[in-house]
MMTF fields as JSON, N, C-alpha, C and O atoms, coordinates in Angstrom:
{
  "mmtfVersion": "1.0.0",
  "mmtfProducer": "UNKNOWN",
  "numBonds": 411,
  "numAtoms": 412,
  "numGroups": 103,
  "numChains": 1,
  "numModels": 1,
  "chainsPerModel": [1],
  "groupsPerChain": [103],
  "chainIdList": ["A"],
  "bondAtomList": [4, 2, 8, 6, 12, 10, 16, 14, 20, 18, 24, 22, 28, 26, 32, 30, 36, 34, 40, 38, 44, 42, 48, 46, 52, 50, 56, 54, 60, 58, 64, 62, 68, 66, 72, 70, 76, 74, 80, 78, 84, 82, 88, 86, 92, 90, 96, 94, 100, 98, 104, 102, 108, 106, 112, 110, 116, 114, 120, 118, 124, 122, 128, 126, 132, 130, 136, 134, 140, 138, 144, 142, 148, 146, 152, 150, 156, 154, 160, 158, 164, 162, 168, 166, 172, 170, 176, 174, 180, 178, 184, 182, 188, 186, 192, 190, 196, 194, 200, 198, 204, 202, 208, 206, 212, 210, 216, 214, 220, 218, 224, 222, 228, 226, 232, 230, 236, 234, 240, 238, 244, 242, 248, 246, 252, 250, 256, 254, 260, 258, 264, 262, 268, 266, 272, 270, 276, 274, 280, 278, 284, 282, 288, 286, 292, 290, 296, 294, 300, 298, 304, 302, 308, 306, 312, 310, 316, 314, 320, 318, 324, 322, 328, 326, 332, 330, 336, 334, 340, 338, 344, 342, 348, 346, 352, 350, 356, 354, 360, 358, 364, 362, 368, 366, 372, 370, 376, 374, 380, 378, 384, 382, 388, 386, 392, 390, 396, 394, 400, 398, 404, 402, 408, 406],
  "bondOrderList": [1, 1, 1, 1, 1, 1, 1, 1, 1, 1, 1, 1, 1, 1, 1, 1, 1, 1, 1, 1, 1, 1, 1, 1, 1, 1, 1, 1, 1, 1, 1, 1, 1, 1, 1, 1, 1, 1, 1, 1, 1, 1, 1, 1, 1, 1, 1, 1, 1, 1, 1, 1, 1, 1, 1, 1, 1, 1, 1, 1, 1, 1, 1, 1, 1, 1, 1, 1, 1, 1, 1, 1, 1, 1, 1, 1, 1, 1, 1, 1, 1, 1, 1, 1, 1, 1, 1, 1, 1, 1, 1, 1, 1, 1, 1, 1, 1, 1, 1, 1, 1, 1],
  "groupList": [{"groupName": "MET", "atomNameList": ["N", "CA", "C", "O"], "elementList": ["N", "C", "C", "O"], "formalChargeList": [0, 0, 0, 0], "bondAtomList": [1, 0, 2, 1, 3, 2], "bondOrderList": [1, 1, 2], "singleLetterCode": "M", "chemCompType": "L-PEPTIDE LINKING"}, {"groupName": "GLU", "atomNameList": ["N", "CA", "C", "O"], "elementList": ["N", "C", "C", "O"], "formalChargeList": [0, 0, 0, 0], "bondAtomList": [1, 0, 2, 1, 3, 2], "bondOrderList": [1, 1, 2], "singleLetterCode": "E", "chemCompType": "L-PEPTIDE LINKING"}, {"groupName": "PRO", "atomNameList": ["N", "CA", "C", "O"], "elementList": ["N", "C", "C", "O"], "formalChargeList": [0, 0, 0, 0], "bondAtomList": [1, 0, 2, 1, 3, 2], "bondOrderList": [1, 1, 2], "singleLetterCode": "P", "chemCompType": "L-PEPTIDE LINKING"}, {"groupName": "THR", "atomNameList": ["N", "CA", "C", "O"], "elementList": ["N", "C", "C", "O"], "formalChargeList": [0, 0, 0, 0], "bondAtomList": [1, 0, 2, 1, 3, 2], "bondOrderList": [1, 1, 2], "singleLetterCode": "T", "chemCompType": "L-PEPTIDE LINKING"}, {"groupName": "ASN", "atomNameList": ["N", "CA", "C", "O"], "elementList": ["N", "C", "C", "O"], "formalChargeList": [0, 0, 0, 0], "bondAtomList": [1, 0, 2, 1, 3, 2], "bondOrderList": [1, 1, 2], "singleLetterCode": "N", "chemCompType": "L-PEPTIDE LINKING"}, {"groupName": "LEU", "atomNameList": ["N", "CA", "C", "O"], "elementList": ["N", "C", "C", "O"], "formalChargeList": [0, 0, 0, 0], "bondAtomList": [1, 0, 2, 1, 3, 2], "bondOrderList": [1, 1, 2], "singleLetterCode": "L", "chemCompType": "L-PEPTIDE LINKING"}, {"groupName": "GLN", "atomNameList": ["N", "CA", "C", "O"], "elementList": ["N", "C", "C", "O"], "formalChargeList": [0, 0, 0, 0], "bondAtomList": [1, 0, 2, 1, 3, 2], "bondOrderList": [1, 1, 2], "singleLetterCode": "Q", "chemCompType": "L-PEPTIDE LINKING"}, {"groupName": "VAL", "atomNameList": ["N", "CA", "C", "O"], "elementList": ["N", "C", "C", "O"], "formalChargeList": [0, 0, 0, 0], "bondAtomList": [1, 0, 2, 1, 3, 2], "bondOrderList": [1, 1, 2], "singleLetterCode": "V", "chemCompType": "L-PEPTIDE LINKING"}, {"groupName": "PHE", "atomNameList": ["N", "CA", "C", "O"], "elementList": ["N", "C", "C", "O"], "formalChargeList": [0, 0, 0, 0], "bondAtomList": [1, 0, 2, 1, 3, 2], "bondOrderList": [1, 1, 2], "singleLetterCode": "F", "chemCompType": "L-PEPTIDE LINKING"}, {"groupName": "GLY", "atomNameList": ["N", "CA", "C", "O"], "elementList": ["N", "C", "C", "O"], "formalChargeList": [0, 0, 0, 0], "bondAtomList": [1, 0, 2, 1, 3, 2], "bondOrderList": [1, 1, 2], "singleLetterCode": "G", "chemCompType": "PEPTIDE LINKING"}, {"groupName": "LYS", "atomNameList": ["N", "CA", "C", "O"], "elementList": ["N", "C", "C", "O"], "formalChargeList": [0, 0, 0, 0], "bondAtomList": [1, 0, 2, 1, 3, 2], "bondOrderList": [1, 1, 2], "singleLetterCode": "K", "chemCompType": "L-PEPTIDE LINKING"}, {"groupName": "ALA", "atomNameList": ["N", "CA", "C", "O"], "elementList": ["N", "C", "C", "O"], "formalChargeList": [0, 0, 0, 0], "bondAtomList": [1, 0, 2, 1, 3, 2], "bondOrderList": [1, 1, 2], "singleLetterCode": "A", "chemCompType": "L-PEPTIDE LINKING"}, {"groupName": "ILE", "atomNameList": ["N", "CA", "C", "O"], "elementList": ["N", "C", "C", "O"], "formalChargeList": [0, 0, 0, 0], "bondAtomList": [1, 0, 2, 1, 3, 2], "bondOrderList": [1, 1, 2], "singleLetterCode": "I", "chemCompType": "L-PEPTIDE LINKING"}, {"groupName": "TYR", "atomNameList": ["N", "CA", "C", "O"], "elementList": ["N", "C", "C", "O"], "formalChargeList": [0, 0, 0, 0], "bondAtomList": [1, 0, 2, 1, 3, 2], "bondOrderList": [1, 1, 2], "singleLetterCode": "Y", "chemCompType": "L-PEPTIDE LINKING"}, {"groupName": "HIS", "atomNameList": ["N", "CA", "C", "O"], "elementList": ["N", "C", "C", "O"], "formalChargeList": [0, 0, 0, 0], "bondAtomList": [1, 0, 2, 1, 3, 2], "bondOrderList": [1, 1, 2], "singleLetterCode": "H", "chemCompType": "L-PEPTIDE LINKING"}, {"groupName": "ARG", "atomNameList": ["N", "CA", "C", "O"], "elementList": ["N", "C", "C", "O"], "formalChargeList": [0, 0, 0, 0], "bondAtomList": [1, 0, 2, 1, 3, 2], "bondOrderList": [1, 1, 2], "singleLetterCode": "R", "chemCompType": "L-PEPTIDE LINKING"}, {"groupName": "SER", "atomNameList": ["N", "CA", "C", "O"], "elementList": ["N", "C", "C", "O"], "formalChargeList": [0, 0, 0, 0], "bondAtomList": [1, 0, 2, 1, 3, 2], "bondOrderList": [1, 1, 2], "singleLetterCode": "S", "chemCompType": "L-PEPTIDE LINKING"}, {"groupName": "TRP", "atomNameList": ["N", "CA", "C", "O"], "elementList": ["N", "C", "C", "O"], "formalChargeList": [0, 0, 0, 0], "bondAtomList": [1, 0, 2, 1, 3, 2], "bondOrderList": [1, 1, 2], "singleLetterCode": "W", "chemCompType": "L-PEPTIDE LINKING"}, {"groupName": "ASP", "atomNameList": ["N", "CA", "C", "O"], "elementList": ["N", "C", "C", "O"], "formalChargeList": [0, 0, 0, 0], "bondAtomList": [1, 0, 2, 1, 3, 2], "bondOrderList": [1, 1, 2], "singleLetterCode": "D", "chemCompType": "L-PEPTIDE LINKING"}, {"groupName": "CYS", "atomNameList": ["N", "CA", "C", "O"], "elementList": ["N", "C", "C", "O"], "formalChargeList": [0, 0, 0, 0], "bondAtomList": [1, 0, 2, 1, 3, 2], "bondOrderList": [1, 1, 2], "singleLetterCode": "C", "chemCompType": "L-PEPTIDE LINKING"}],
  "groupTypeList": [0, 1, 2, 3, 4, 5, 6, 7, 8, 0, 9, 1, 7, 4, 10, 3, 11, 10, 3, 1, 3, 12, 9, 7, 13, 14, 6, 7, 2, 8, 15, 0, 16, 3, 17, 4, 8, 1, 15, 5, 1, 9, 5, 15, 4, 13, 0, 16, 1, 2, 15, 4, 10, 7, 5, 4, 16, 5, 12, 1, 12, 11, 5, 18, 6, 7, 8, 16, 1, 5, 1, 10, 9, 18, 1, 4, 12, 10, 4, 11, 12, 5, 16, 1, 19, 11, 10, 7, 4, 11, 12, 6, 10, 14, 18, 9, 16, 9, 18, 5, 18, 4, 18],
  "groupIdList": [1, 2, 3, 4, 5, 6, 7, 8, 9, 10, 11, 12, 13, 14, 15, 16, 17, 18, 19, 20, 21, 22, 23, 24, 25, 26, 27, 28, 29, 30, 31, 32, 33, 34, 35, 36, 37, 38, 39, 40, 41, 42, 43, 44, 45, 46, 47, 48, 49, 50, 51, 52, 53, 54, 55, 56, 57, 58, 59, 60, 61, 62, 63, 64, 65, 66, 67, 68, 69, 70, 71, 72, 73, 74, 75, 76, 77, 78, 79, 80, 81, 82, 83, 84, 85, 86, 87, 88, 89, 90, 91, 92, 93, 94, 95, 96, 97, 98, 99, 100, 101, 102, 103],
  "secStructList": [7, 7, 7, 7, 2, 2, 2, 2, 2, 2, 2, 2, 2, 6, 1, 1, 7, 7, 7, 7, 7, 7, 1, 7, 7, 7, 7, 7, 7, 7, 7, 7, 7, 2, 2, 2, 2, 2, 2, 2, 2, 6, 6, 6, 6, 6, 1, 7, 7, 7, 6, 2, 2, 2, 2, 2, 2, 2, 2, 2, 2, 2, 2, 2, 2, 2, 2, 2, 2, 2, 6, 6, 1, 7, 2, 2, 2, 2, 2, 2, 2, 2, 2, 2, 2, 2, 2, 2, 6, 6, 1, 7, 7, 7, 7, 1, 7, 7, 7, 4, 4, 4, 7],
  "xCoordList": [-4.607, -5.588, -5.244, -5.254, -4.66, -3.811, -5.165, -6.351, -4.487, -5.332, -6.008, -5.61, -7.264, -7.569, -6.835, -5.946, -7.077, -6.278, -6.54, -5.923, -8.158, -8.742, -8.029, -7.676, -7.841, -7.091, -5.489, -4.933, -4.807, -3.237, -3.131, -2.479, -4.035, -4.558, -4.836, -4.653, -5.33, -5.906, -5.04, -4.451, -4.179, -3.119, -1.637, -0.908, -2.159, -0.857, -1.285, -0.47, -2.896, -3.668, -3.382, -2.995, -3.607, -3.108, -1.397, -0.676, -1.314, 0.519, 1.324, 2.213, 0.76, 0.914, 1.442, 1.829, 1.476, 1.967, 2.526, 2.187, 3.28, 4.204, 4.457, 4.636, 4.286, 4.099, 4.955, 5.02, 5.419, 6.149, 5.547, 4.792, 5.814, 4.904, 6.303, 7.481, 5.351, 6.139, 5.152, 3.926, 6.038, 5.263, 4.997, 5.125, 4.662, 4.235, 2.904, 2.172, 3.006, 2.271, 2.097, 2.806, 0.898, 0.708, -0.217, -1.254, 0.589, -0.098, -1.119, -1.282, -2.396, -3.698, -4.179, -4.254, -4.384, -4.975, -6.416, -7.439, -6.365, -8.311, -8.463, -7.491, -10.003, -9.873, -10.743, -11.464, -10.585, -11.38, -12.482, -12.07, -13.57, -14.261, -13.297, -12.331, -13.97, -13.023, -13.145, -12.149, -14.504, -14.749, -13.694, -13.375, -13.352, -12.762, -11.183, -10.251, -11.011, -9.754, -9.358, -8.286, -10.113, -9.79, -9.284, -8.168, -10.412, -9.819, -9.032, -8.789, -8.548, -7.402, -5.987, -4.804, -6.515, -5.173, -5.254, -4.091, -6.011, -6.045, -5.547, -4.958, -5.917, -5.215, -3.45, -2.804, -3.217, -1.844, -0.963, 0.257, -1.844, -0.655, -0.464, 0.38, -1.282, -1.65, -1.103, -0.074, -0.665, 0.336, 1.558, 2.138, 1.776, 3.081, 3.75, 4.952, 2.488, 2.833, 2.652, 1.736, 3.363, 2.704, 1.459, 1.235, 0.707, -0.889, -0.835, -1.629, -0.399, -0.353, -0.294, -0.716, 0.523, 0.579, -0.914, -1.593, -1.597, -2.853, -4.137, -5.038, -3.484, -4.846, -4.718, -5.749, -3.621, -3.728, -4.153, -4.412, -4.291, -4.401, -5.979, -6.557, -6.789, -7.847, -8.726, -9.884, -7.883, -8.706, -8.865, -9.911, -7.46, -7.786, -8.157, -8.099, -8.607, -10.329, -11.131, -11.399, -11.604, -12.65, -13.288, -14.397, -11.788, -11.961, -12.519, -13.389, -11.744, -11.995, -13.627, -14.383, -13.807, -15.61, -16.238, -17.083, -15.647, -17.153, -16.941, -17.955, -15.614, -15.447, -15.726, -15.798, -15.853, -16.239, -17.479, -17.965, -18.156, -19.789, -20.042, -21.195, -19.283, -19.676, -19.974, -20.815, -18.954, -18.663, -20.357, -20.577, -21.072, -22.613, -23.324, -23.99, -23.54, -24.367, -24.29, -23.746, -24.735, -24.853, -23.381, -22.582, -23.691, -22.508, -21.733, -20.556, -22.697, -22.905, -22.127, -21.438, -22.648, -21.576, -20.247, -19.24, -20.377, -18.829, -17.79, -16.619, -18.273, -17.255, -17.214, -16.44, -18.182, -18.082, -17.144, -16.174, -16.951, -16.06, -14.717, -13.712, -14.515, -13.411, -12.514, -11.45, -13.743, -13.646, -12.455, -11.226, -13.026, -12.043, -11.126, -10.038, -11.114, -9.448, -8.473, -7.459, -9.09, -8.18, -7.551, -6.4, -8.594, -7.813, -7.249, -6.989, -7.083, -6.522, -5.202, -4.583, -4.726, -3.831, -3.282, -2.132, -3.724, -3.058, -2.789, -2.789, -2.449, -2.362, -1.343, -0.305, -1.481, -1.221, 1.234, 2.002, 1.707, 2.896, 3.055, 2.713, 4.255, 4.53, 5.504, 6.707, 5.121, 6.482, 7.219, 7.656, 7.562, 8.549, 7.96, 8.656, 6.576, 6.091, 5.127, 4.65, 5.055, 4.425, 5.527, 5.267, 6.251, 6.992, 6.045, 5.844, 5.816, 4.987, 6.06, 5.83, 7.272, 7.973, 8.32, 9.048, 7.949, 7.731, 6.377, 6.248, 5.811, 4.782, 4.973, 4.01],
  "yCoordList": [5.583, 4.826, 3.929, 3.829, 2.616, 1.744, 0.784, 0.85, -0.01, -1.18, -1.922, -1.902, -2.738, -3.912, -5.107, -5.29, -6.093, -7.358, -8.428, -9.392, -7.606, -8.366, -8.067, -9.024, -6.723, -5.838, -6.232, -6.42, -6.34, -7.057, -8.534, -8.887, -9.211, -10.887, -11.213, -12.12, -9.936, -10.202, -10.052, -10.902, -8.63, -8.512, -10.254, -10.81, -10.21, -11.765, -12.594, -13.457, -12.79, -13.506, -13.294, -14.109, -12.293, -11.976, -11.551, -10.989, -12.141, -11.612, -10.367, -10.549, -8.847, -7.905, -7.329, -6.161, -8.021, -7.539, -8.806, -9.9, -8.637, -10.269, -8.805, -7.597, -10.13, -9.536, -10.811, -12.006, -10.302, -10.954, -11.115, -10.275, -12.311, -13.362, -12.308, -12.036, -11.993, -11.476, -11.674, -11.708, -11.825, -11.805, -13.56, -14.628, -13.299, -14.751, -15.202, -14.554, -16.84, -17.824, -18.69, -18.972, -19.204, -20.667, -21.897, -21.84, -23.296, -23.739, -24.055, -24.364, -24.093, -24.705, -25.893, -25.576, -26.831, -27.639, -27.695, -27.216, -28.132, -28.621, -29.081, -29.093, -29.517, -30.17, -29.189, -28.344, -29.406, -28.881, -29.36, -30.307, -29.137, -29.529, -29.602, -28.88, -30.911, -30.832, -30.022, -29.739, -29.363, -28.619, -26.857, -25.918, -26.803, -25.457, -25.949, -25.145, -27.481, -27.46, -27.373, -26.878, -27.795, -27.952, -26.387, -25.94, -25.727, -24.156, -23.324, -22.155, -24.088, -23.014, -24.347, -24.29, -25.199, -25.806, -25.431, -25.272, -25.144, -24.301, -23.099, -22.741, -22.504, -21.51, -20.852, -19.963, -21.601, -21.6, -22.463, -22.339, -23.439, -23.961, -22.875, -23.16, -21.908, -20.964, -20.308, -20.326, -19.387, -18.618, -18.506, -17.584, -19.841, -20.466, -20.291, -20.472, -19.725, -19.642, -20.709, -21.521, -20.75, -21.685, -22.218, -21.509, -23.169, -23.173, -22.48, -21.552, -22.405, -21.266, -19.849, -18.958, -19.841, -17.916, -17.803, -17.062, -18.55, -18.659, -18.373, -17.567, -19.637, -19.809, -18.782, -18.308, -18.274, -16.973, -15.803, -14.815, -15.626, -14.389, -14.602, -13.802, -16.083, -16.251, -16.038, -15.655, -16.368, -16.33, -14.587, -14.017, -13.976, -12.42, -11.358, -10.15, -12.025, -11.86, -11.679, -10.571, -12.817, -13.697, -12.595, -12.079, -12.509, -11.63, -9.959, -9.136, -10.099, -8.335, -8.539, -7.584, -8.906, -9.175, -8.873, -7.984, -10.023, -10.316, -9.075, -8.521, -8.727, -7.886, -6.284, -5.495, -5.982, -5.112, -4.782, -3.652, -6.136, -6.295, -6.293, -5.914, -6.623, -6.047, -4.789, -4.266, -4.381, -2.684, -2.277, -1.09, -2.658, -2.194, -2.889, -1.982, -3.914, -4.677, -4.272, -3.296, -4.947, -5.049, -5.011, -5.835, -3.136, -3.056, -3.788, -3.621, -4.742, -5.563, -7.139, -7.868, -7.252, -8.73, -8.418, -9.114, -7.207, -6.786, -6.655, -7.018, -6.157, -5.477, -7.524, -7.784, -8.547, -10.063, -10.265, -10.744, -10.079, -11.21, -10.169, -10.761, -8.809, -7.925, -8.906, -9.513, -8.56, -9.547, -10.882, -10.892, -11.444, -13.232, -12.721, -13.244, -11.782, -11.523, -11.586, -12.284, -10.253, -10.193, -10.85, -10.924, -11.981, -12.786, -14.06, -15.031, -14.194, -15.078, -14.202, -14.319, -13.242, -12.465, -12.31, -11.878, -12.525, -12.039, -12.981, -12.709, -14.467, -16.117, -16.422, -16.787, -16.293, -16.321, -16.982, -16.135, -18.089, -17.807, -18.678, -19.706, -18.135, -18.689, -19.796, -19.634, -20.566, -21.796, -22.319, -23.454, -21.494, -21.494, -22.463, -22.761, -22.847, -23.453, -22.48, -21.369, -23.349, -22.563, -21.648, -20.491, -22.09, -20.988, -21.575, -22.559, -20.376, -20.272, -21.106, -21.822, -20.938, -21.821, -23.278, -23.88, -23.742, -25.352, -26.056, -27.155, -25.834, -26.44, -26.943, -27.371],
  "zCoordList": [-13.709, -12.935, -13.47, -14.697, -12.283, -12.624, -13.014, -12.693, -13.751, -14.315, -13.284, -12.119, -13.754, -12.504, -12.403, -13.235, -11.394, -12.0, -13.093, -13.547, -13.384, -14.348, -15.843, -16.531, -16.291, -17.359, -17.395, -18.477, -16.185, -15.804, -16.591, -17.574, -15.744, -16.383, -18.265, -19.078, -18.22, -20.509, -20.689, -21.358, -20.137, -21.034, -21.496, -22.317, -20.209, -20.101, -20.726, -21.054, -21.261, -21.922, -23.435, -24.273, -23.524, -24.938, -25.138, -25.962, -23.969, -24.074, -24.835, -25.667, -24.313, -24.173, -22.83, -22.813, -21.801, -20.68, -20.23, -20.678, -19.447, -18.318, -16.988, -16.837, -16.312, -14.509, -13.433, -13.721, -12.444, -11.634, -10.615, -10.124, -10.109, -8.675, -7.621, -7.854, -6.456, -5.432, -4.345, -4.444, -3.084, -1.791, -1.208, -1.806, -0.067, 0.875, -0.154, -0.903, 0.268, -0.428, 0.476, 1.443, 0.049, 0.816, 0.357, -0.304, 1.008, 0.212, 0.56, 1.74, -0.553, 0.069, -1.148, -2.335, -0.813, -1.303, -2.04, -1.551, -2.875, -3.063, -4.65, -5.404, -5.129, -6.205, -6.918, -6.386, -8.153, -9.027, -9.849, -10.52, -10.057, -11.077, -12.501, -12.748, -13.528, -14.376, -15.271, -15.938, -15.569, -17.023, -16.052, -16.781, -14.445, -14.64, -14.491, -14.452, -14.409, -14.919, -16.298, -16.647, -16.994, -18.723, -18.628, -18.891, -18.186, -18.571, -17.939, -18.236, -16.861, -16.332, -16.85, -16.514, -17.542, -18.575, -19.672, -20.043, -20.568, -21.036, -21.434, -22.454, -20.374, -20.424, -20.149, -20.704, -19.267, -18.66, -19.749, -19.86, -20.607, -21.174, -22.918, -23.769, -23.026, -24.154, -23.368, -24.044, -22.054, -21.968, -21.199, -20.625, -21.385, -20.783, -19.727, -19.532, -18.646, -17.265, -16.225, -16.356, -15.332, -14.216, -13.366, -12.385, -13.503, -13.299, -11.956, -12.109, -10.839, -9.401, -9.501, -8.764, -10.928, -11.227, -11.589, -10.878, -12.767, -13.684, -12.195, -11.963, -11.448, -10.217, -9.437, -8.959, -9.164, -8.045, -8.928, -8.241, -10.131, -10.894, -10.486, -9.75, -11.194, -11.236, -9.729, -9.559, -8.929, -7.697, -7.268, -6.956, -7.368, -6.76, -7.68, -7.45, -8.919, -9.942, -8.954, -8.489, -8.529, -8.295, -7.021, -6.887, -6.042, -4.847, -5.215, -4.929, -5.754, -5.882, -6.849, -6.674, -7.16, -7.605, -6.722, -6.613, -5.615, -4.625, -3.299, -2.875, -2.737, -2.48, -2.662, -1.72, -3.9, -4.24, -4.344, -4.373, -4.417, -4.575, -3.053, -2.851, -1.722, -0.274, 0.1, 0.83, -0.673, -0.324, -1.098, -0.855, -1.592, -2.151, -1.018, -0.52, -0.379, 0.229, 2.127, 2.644, 2.535, 3.874, 5.002, 5.446, 5.142, 6.395, 7.373, 7.69, 7.862, 8.869, 8.558, 9.272, 7.026, 6.5, 6.105, 6.231, 5.576, 5.088, 6.282, 6.17, 7.317, 8.468, 9.379, 10.299, 8.799, 9.728, 8.935, 9.523, 7.583, 6.909, 6.856, 6.462, 7.158, 6.969, 8.564, 8.686, 9.555, 10.944, 10.427, 10.357, 10.267, 9.854, 9.256, 9.5, 8.462, 7.283, 7.947, 7.915, 9.005, 10.344, 10.407, 9.977, 11.374, 12.275, 11.38, 12.091, 10.419, 9.739, 9.953, 11.011, 8.862, 8.802, 10.062, 9.982, 11.375, 12.705, 13.424, 14.625, 13.029, 12.936, 12.21, 12.761, 10.209, 10.242, 10.345, 10.801, 9.971, 9.285, 9.214, 9.798, 7.617, 6.558, 6.545, 6.749, 6.376, 6.582, 5.756, 5.946, 4.492, 3.571, 2.22, 1.25, 2.411, 1.026, 0.223, 0.453, -0.774, -1.656, -2.804, -3.136, -3.1, -4.036, -5.798, -6.51, -5.697, -7.829, -8.542, -9.517, -7.95, -9.442, -9.149, -9.939, -8.307, -7.973, -8.33, -7.79, -8.766, -9.841, -11.269, -11.906]
}
């Protein structure tokens, strides 16, 4: 059985695992609440990892949880959300920005 994204992330936090980041990334500026920023910075400083890598891991863990809950809920809602995901996937173009090594 494959480890979950949460298990992989906790392995990185505990410094018992190391992962490589691959794939296409998109620059998405946003503001964070102070308390979340403090926790993010605490994690990334302890882990000695780029902020973007930690953020991507945390977002992936959260989305895994949300989509897991969608599987248990209303089929129409799940399908509507997946349809919106497919629309984004169909129109997106990578502009070369968002290299995780440049944060």
